[in-house]
C-alpha positions, 0 to 999 in steps of 0.5 A, spaced: 460 486 585 454 489 588 454 490 595 448 490 599 448 493 606 444 489 611 440 492 617 440 486 621 447 485 621 448 492 622 444 492 629 449 486 631 455 490 630 459 494 635 464 498 630 463 505 629 462 503 621 457 498 623 453 504 626 454 508 621 451 503 616 445 502 620 444 509 620 444 509 612 439 503 612 434 507 616 435 513 611 436 510 604 431 511 599 427 506 596 432 506 590 436 510 584 433 515 581 428 514 575 430 517 569 426 519 563 428 518 555 430 513 550 433 507 553 438 502 551 440 496 555 446 496 559 453 492 557 457 492 562 464 488 561 470 486 566 476 490 564 481 485 565 478 480 560 478 485 555 486 486 557 489 483 562 495 487 562 491 493 566 492 492 573 487 492 579 487 495 586 480 495 588 481 498 595 473 498 596 474 490 596 478 491 602 478 496 609 483 500 606 479 506 604 475 512 607 469 508 610 474 503 613 471 497 611 470 493 605 464 495 600 465 490 595 465 483 595 470 481 590 476 485 587 473 486 580 472 492 575 467 493 570 465 498 565 460 499 560 463 496 553 465 503 550 468 506 556 472 499 557 474 499 550 477 506 550 481 504 556 484 498 553 486 503 547 489 508 552 493 502 556 496 499 549 498 506 547 501 507 554 505 501 553 510 504 548 512 509 553 513 504 558 507 504 562 500 501 564 494 503 567 492 501 574 485 501 576 482 503 583 475 503 581 470 502 575 462 501 575 459 502 582 453 500 584 448 506 586 447 502 593 454 504 594 454 511 592 448 512 597 452 508 603 458 513 601 453 519 602 450 517 608 457 516 612 460 522 609 460 529 614 455 534 611 461 539 610 464 534 605 458 533 601 458 540 600 465 540 597 463 535 592 467 529 596 462 524 594 457 523 589 449 525 591 445 519 590 439 523 588 443 524 581 448 519 581 455 519 578 459 517 572 461 511 576 454 509 577 453 509 569 459 505 568 462 510 564 468 512 569 474 509 572 479 512 577 486 510 575 493 511 575 499 508 572 504 503 573 511 502 570 511 496 566 519 494 568 517 494 575 510 493 576 510 499 581 505 505 581 507 511 577 503 517 581 499 522 577 501 527 581 497 534 582 502 540 580 501 547 581 495 550 577 500 555 574 504 550 571 498 548 566 497 554 561 493 556 555 488 550 553 491 545 558 490 550 564 482 551 561 481 544 561 484 542 567 480 547 571 474 545 567 475 538 569 476 539 576 470 543 577 466 538 573 469 532 577 467 536 584 460 537 581 459 529 579 462 527 586 468 524 583 474 527 586 479 524 591 475 518 593 481 513 594 486 517 597 488 524 599 495 524 595 492 526 588 495 521 585 488 518 582 485 520 575 478 519 574 477 517 567 470 519 564 466 517 557 460 521 556 454 519 552 453 512 556 446 514 559 443 513 566 444 508 572 445 501 569 441 498 575 435 493 575 429 496 571 433 502 569 436 501 562 442 505 560 439 512 557 442 515 550 444 522 552 442 527 547 446 532 545 453 528 547 459 527 542 460 520 545 467 523 546 472 523 551 471 527 557 476 531 560 481 528 566 478 530 573 485 532 576 490 536 573 496 531 572 504 531 572 508 533 566 509 525 565 501 524 565 500 531 561 505 529 556 503 521 555 496 520 557 492 527 555 495 526 547 492 519 547 486 521 550 485 527 545 487 522 539 482 517 541 477 522 542 478 525 535 478 518 532 471 517 535 468 524 531 463 523 526 466 527 521 470 523 516 476 527 515 483 524 512 487 529 516 485 533 522 487 540 520 485 543 527 491 539 529 496 542 524 498 548 529 500 543 535 508 541 536 510 535 532 514 529 536 517 526 530 523 528 525 521 528 518 525 525 513 526 522 506 529 517 501 530 519 494 533 517 488 537 524 488 544 524 485 549 526 491 552 530 486 549 537 487 551 539 480 548 533 477 541 533 475 541 525 473 537 523 479 534 517 477 536 509 477 536 505 471 535 497 473 536 492 468 532 486 467 533 482 474 536 488 478 533 490 484 533 497 486 533 499 494 528 505 494 529 506 502 533 502 507 530 505 514 531 505 521 525 505 526 521 506 529 518 510 524 512 511 519 512 511 511 507 516 510 508 517 502 511 514 496 512 517 489 514 514 483 515 516 476 518 511 471 520 512 463 520 505 460 519 503 453 517 495 455 510 493 454 506 492 460 512 495 464 508 497 470 506 490 471 513 488 470 516 492 475 515 489 482 514 493 489 516 490 495 516 492 502 519 489 508 519 490 515 523 489 521 528 485 518 523 480 515 525 476 509 518 476 507 515 482 504 509 485 507 507 489 500 508 485 494 505 487 488 506 490 481 508 497 481 502 499 477 497 495 480 499 497 487 497 504 485 490 502 482 491 501 475 492 494 472 494 491 465 500 494 465 497 501 463 498 508 466 491 512 467 489 517 472 487 516 479 485 521 484 483 518 491 485 519 498 490 514 499 492 513 491 493 519 486 496 518 479 497 524 476 500 526 469 496 521 465 498 516 471 505 517 470 506 520 477 504 515 482 503 517 489 501 512 495 499 515 502 498 509 506 501 509 513 506 504 513 509 503 521 515 499 522 519 498 529 526 497 527 527 497 520 523 498 513 526 496 506 523 498 500 525 495 493 523 495 486 525 489 481 525 490 474 522 483 472 521 485 465 526 484 459 528 491 457 532 496 462 528 501 465 530 508 462 529 512 468 526 510 475 525 517 480 522 516 487 521 519 494 520 515 500 517 520 505 517 518 512 517 520 520 522 517 525 518 517 532 520 516 539 516 509 539 510 506 536 504 503 541 505 496 542 498 494 538 500 498 532 498 494 526 503 493 519 500 495 512 500 489 507 498 489 500 499 482 496 497 481 488 494 475 486 491 473 479 488 467 475 489 466 468 484 464 467 479 464 472 474 459 470 469 454 472 464 455 478 469 457 483 469 464 486 475 468 485 479 469 491 482 476 493 485 474 500 486 469 505 490 471 511 490 468 518 492 473 524 488 479 527 487 485 523 483 489 518 481 489 511 482 496 508 482 496 500 481 492 493 484 493 486 481 488 481 483 488 474 479 483 469 480 482 461 474 479 459 475 473 455 468 472 453 463 477 450 458 480 455 458 483 462 463 479 467 461 482 473 454 479 476 458 476 481 457 478 489 463 479 494 463 475 500 467 476 506 468 470 511 471 473 518 474 468 523 472 462 519 465 463 518 461 458 514 456 463 512 459 470 510 457 476 515 458 481 509 455 479 502 454 483 496 449 484 490 454 485 484 461 486 482 460 493 480 456 495 487 462 493 491 466 498 487 460 503 489 458 504 482 451 501 478 449 498 472 456 497 470 463 500 471 465 507 467 472 511 468 471 515 474 475 516 480 473 518 487 476 519 495 474 512 496 472 508 490 473 508 482 475 505 476 481 507 472 480 502 466 473 501 463 473 499 456 466 496 455 463 489 455 466 487 448 471 481 447 478 482 450 475 489 454 479 491 460 477 493 467 480 496 473 476 498 479 479 500 486 475 500 493 478 503 499 475 501 506 477 507 510 470 509 513 468 502 513 474 497 515 473 490 516 476 487 522 478 480 523 481 476 529 483 470 527 482 470 519 479 473 513 477 470 506 475 475 501 472 472 494 468 475 488 463 470 485 465 469 478 459 470 474 456 474 469 452 474 462 454 468 458 451 466 451 450 460 446 453 459 439 448 463 436 449 469 440 442 468 444 443 469 452 444 463 455 445 466 462 445 473 466 449 470 471 453 464 469 460 461 470 465 465 465 472 464 463 476 471 464 483 473 466 483 476 473 488 479 478 487 483 484 491 487 490 488 486 497 490 491 502 490 490 509 493 492 516 495 486 521 498 485 527 505 482 525 508 479 519 503 475 514 507 470 512 502 465 509 501 469 502 502 466 496 508 468 491 506 472 486 508 470 479 514 473 476 515 478 470 511 476 464 507 471 467 503 477 470 502 480 463 494 479 461 496 473 457 502 471 460 506 471 453 506 478 450 511 479 444 513 486 443 514 488 435 517 495 434 514 498 428 520 502 427 524 496 424 519 496 419 520 503 416 522 500 409 515 496 408 511 501 411 506 505 406 503 512 407 498 515 403 497 523 403 503 523 408 510 522 409 512 516 414 519 517 418 522 515 425 521 520 430 527 518 435 526 518 442 519 521 442 519 520 450 525 518 453 527 512 449 521 511 446 522 511 438 515 511 434 513 510 427 511 517 425 506 519 419 506 527 418 499 527 415 495 531 410 488 531 413 482 526 413 484 520 408 491 520 410 493 513 412 499 508 414 500 501 413 504 497 418 506 490 416 507 485 422 509 477 421 505 472 425 509 465 426 504 460 427 496 460 426 492 461 432 488 466 436 491 472 438 490 478 442 492 484 438 494 491 441 498 497 439 501 502 443 500 509 440 503 516 441 498 522 443 500 530 442 498 537 440 498 536 433 495 529 432 489 527 429 483 522 430 484 515 427 480 508 426 484 502 424 483 496 419 486 489 420 488 486 413 483 491 410 477 490 415 474 494 420 477 492 427 471 490 432 471 486 437 465 481 438 459 484 442 454 480 445 450 484 450 443 484 452 443 488 459 439 494 459 444 500 459 450 496 458 456 500 456 458 497 449 464 502 447 467 502 440 474 498 438 480 501 435 478 508 435 484 513 437 483 520 438 491 522 438 490 529 441 493 531 448 496 538 450 503 534 451 506 529 448 505 522 451 507 515 448 504 509 451 496 509 450 495 501 449 489 501 444 486 494 443 485 492 436 481 485 438 482 478 439 482 475 431 484 469 428 491 470 425 494 465 420 502 464 419 505 470 415 504 477 414 498 481 416 497 489 416 494 494 421 492 500 417 491 507 421 486 511 417 485 519 419 478 521 420 479 528 422 482 531 428 480 534 435 478 542 435 484 544 439 489 539 435 494 543 430 494 537 425 492 530 423 499 527 425 500 519 428 505 516 432 505 508 432 510 506 438 509 498 437 504 492 436 503 487 441 501 480 439 499 475 444 496 468 444 490 467 447 486 461 449 486 455 455 492 452 451 496 458 451 495 460 458 497 454 460 503 453 456 505 460 459 504 458 466 508 451 466 514 455 463 514 460 468 513 454 474 520 452 472 523 458 473 520 460 479 522 453 482 530 456 481 528 462 484 525 459 490 531 454 491 536 456 496 541 451 493 547 455 490 548 449 485 541 449 483 542 456 480 549 454 477 545 448 473 540 453 471 545 457 467 545 451 462 538 450 461 535 450 454 530 455 457 532 462 457 527 464 463 530 458 467 537 461 465 535 468 467 532 466 474 539 462 475 543 468 473 539 473 477 539 469 484 547 468 483 547 476 482 543 478 488 549 478 493 556 479 493 557 472 497 553 468 491 557 472 486 564 470 489 562 463 489 560 463 481 565 468 478 567 463 473 560 461 471 558 468 470 564 469 466 562 464 461 554 466 461 557 473 459 561 470 453 556 465 451 549 466 452 545 468 446 540 471 451 541 478 452 537 478 459 542 473 461 548 476 459 546 483 462 545 479 469 551 475 468 555 482 468 550 485 474 553 479 478 560 480 476 559 487 478 557 485 485 563 480 485 567 487 485 575 486 484 574 478 485 572 479 477 578 481 475 580 475 471 574 476 467 576 483 465 577 481 458 570 478 457 567 485 460 571 489 455 569 485 449 562 486 451 562 493 451 560 492 444 555 487 445 549 488 440 544 490 447 545 496 450 543 493 457 549 488 456 554 494 454 551 498 460 552 493 465 559 491 463 561 498 464 559 498 471 562 491 472 569 494 470 568 500 474 567 496 480 574 493 479 577 500 480 584 502 478 585 495 477 581 495 470 586 500 467 587 496 461 580 497 459 581 505 458 582 504 451 575 500 450 571 505 455 574 511 451 572 508 445 565 507 448 564 514 450 566 516 442 561 511 439 556 514 434 549 514 436 550 510 443 545 510 448 546 516 453 545 511 459 551 507 456 555 513 455 554 515 463 556 508 465 563 508 461 564 515 463 563 513 470 567 507 469 573 511 467 572 515 473 573 509 478 579 507 474 582 514 476 589 517 474 590 511 470 585 513 465 588 520 464 588 519 456 580 519 456 580 526 458 579 529 451 573 524 450 570 526 456 571 533 455 567 532 448 562 528 452 560 534 457 557 537 451 551 532 451 546 535 456 544 528 459 551 526 459 555 532 462 554 530 469 557 523 469 563 526 464 565 532 469 565 527 475 569 522 471 574 528 470 574 530 477 576 523 479 581 522 474 585 529 476 584 528 483 
């Protein structure tokens, strides 16, 4: 693009422009000014090669400019790379408002600046009409572009017209005056036309003149931010361009600040909204959802464009590992493929189905981990649907949620979508690395949660992290060890910070569990075509005699993870996470409710009883202990010989003591083989039960013992209490028994595959056939698929009715009732079977049967006596009482005979609102 004037050609020319050029040759200095200072090489790039939607109107390649002649040989525009990339970002942001950038000039050779100076009258030089070649300009440095906007729909220029200065007040006015002054001083004003439609875009800090022999100088003291626009703008440009330039300038600032507090006083161009579990009845405090096994709850169904800015969840559930069993999914823009698909617990940075505190910039779990918060921005264009599915085998007692979001006028066209995906390897073994993510497309990686159960004693985490970007054979990012990737050293310990931490760290013994998180907020990893992220699976290994075999050998461990990234478009190439119990650490956990063993439990120096509903639906075996030496024996049955993982879930409270544990009279202690200096070997089976508030759900590992078929006993022995504790008491919620080892893990995976095949099928007959399977997991999958939509349920009412009556699995019966509820009044022929199930042994089936009767409305009047009886049932679960009351309300005036029972129900605080609502509906 460099245009060189020729004295010989000028002497032969007859035009005035040629004579002026001759004069310029006679007076031209030998070259551009030389500048002192540290230098870096020039990096000029062609603008349209970075973004072909930026249009060019290079008038200096034509005679349509103030010189009257072409001064460029080609109609092309270049800029220094940082300036060009900034221009591309602005152009893409403008697309959302229907505009694009139109560039008139970019990098300008110094020889052209000298020509402009020589052909310009002295009075106009003094007014800053052109740049002084003795100083050069931002154009000569490749850091300025003269530009306007065009309408995307018509391709026509939209002039950035100059308004009266009085229209720009306050900060905008000051910026405009300063910018205009700077532009005049730099010789950047009005070069193309006098209409004022041209704006000069300048980026500071890009150095000196990039002419041959004069590399770019690094200007000291600059902020490398966006300089002000050199002309005041019209309202359109002021409201569209200026905020975008300011936003990009703020993004380039060196300070890492998640929220720019200085911008809070600025007006906000969005509407703040929330979707929550709040009960629409203002008199009701019943603000939670209670999904039964297999049921999906929609947390939010949003219409865009918008951005989800915050998700809050808290859950009460009495099933072991429920944070792994509740599945969070987020769908954008009507896609059938979820962009976020992960267990609730793991998404919120805590693995293994645990509840633990986390305090980071984007995930914060407080209240012992029970209050889960996500601040990941999740933009969407047309729609966003957020769901939680209960993939366990017990009802969720309470699910409370907020989804905070902002509805915006538009999103930039290059906005990337937030993704998160769960993976696992049960087990991860052999020499293959553990793969966290393999994705194709364009985006950037922003975070990792990794959970490990050590299936061998000794530190697992000697494996390095590798990021393969865009199909690399050799990774461009290589780590030095697993704990190093998570910003720790010499192992992992419980910690939480803005960018990294560990929510779980139990040492290096057999069965020890770990979860660590790492957010790439300050260091995202971009990819244009693909990204593969893996950890080497290497660590300490030992010989049979306990001697060290290798400090970096191949291991067998149970590994799971969540990868977080932003991507342009929907990632449709991700594997489906395993369903429900297959995600639990061993894939085959059996939950033993110890309160059922009250008659066989034995206490020494204390009294044993059952504490009902100690924390929402959690009943515990309670030892009122006298002091040190108090003990509680809890028996349990083992069905067959084998290797097991044994876990107990216990309560903590303000008057609980410190306990050690015994298994069949022997001290509980996992195998510990660790020779690395500084290894964190922690005690096994030790419990400090003190907490200022009551909490039920601490999962205490008792080891991986070999157990024979028959009765075994876990003994809790009081050894003291914390100074702040008011007593020595103990609360035991349950025991968890899981088979371990390659055979057990393989069997769990194979059993789940058959059920997963049913879920993946689109054949309605396959779902119906699944209801006749011998495996309850397969029957569960069939019932769940049928009940997902009303249309599916309508076509299978008879099959659902049979499953409701005949299936011996309570989960299948509950899902059958759920499907009949979805069928609505078409399920009227099944009303007698639904009435019979109001006395089902399982409360979930009773609850959902009442809901299905309620869906029949006034046509279900014959169910009033049974529903009334259900409202009076002694010791009935409060959720069943609420559902029975609501069903009576849906039946309406025909249920008047139930009003006395509902009046009695009003006396129960947690059922009052449902009873009062039912009475209002009946009387209306």
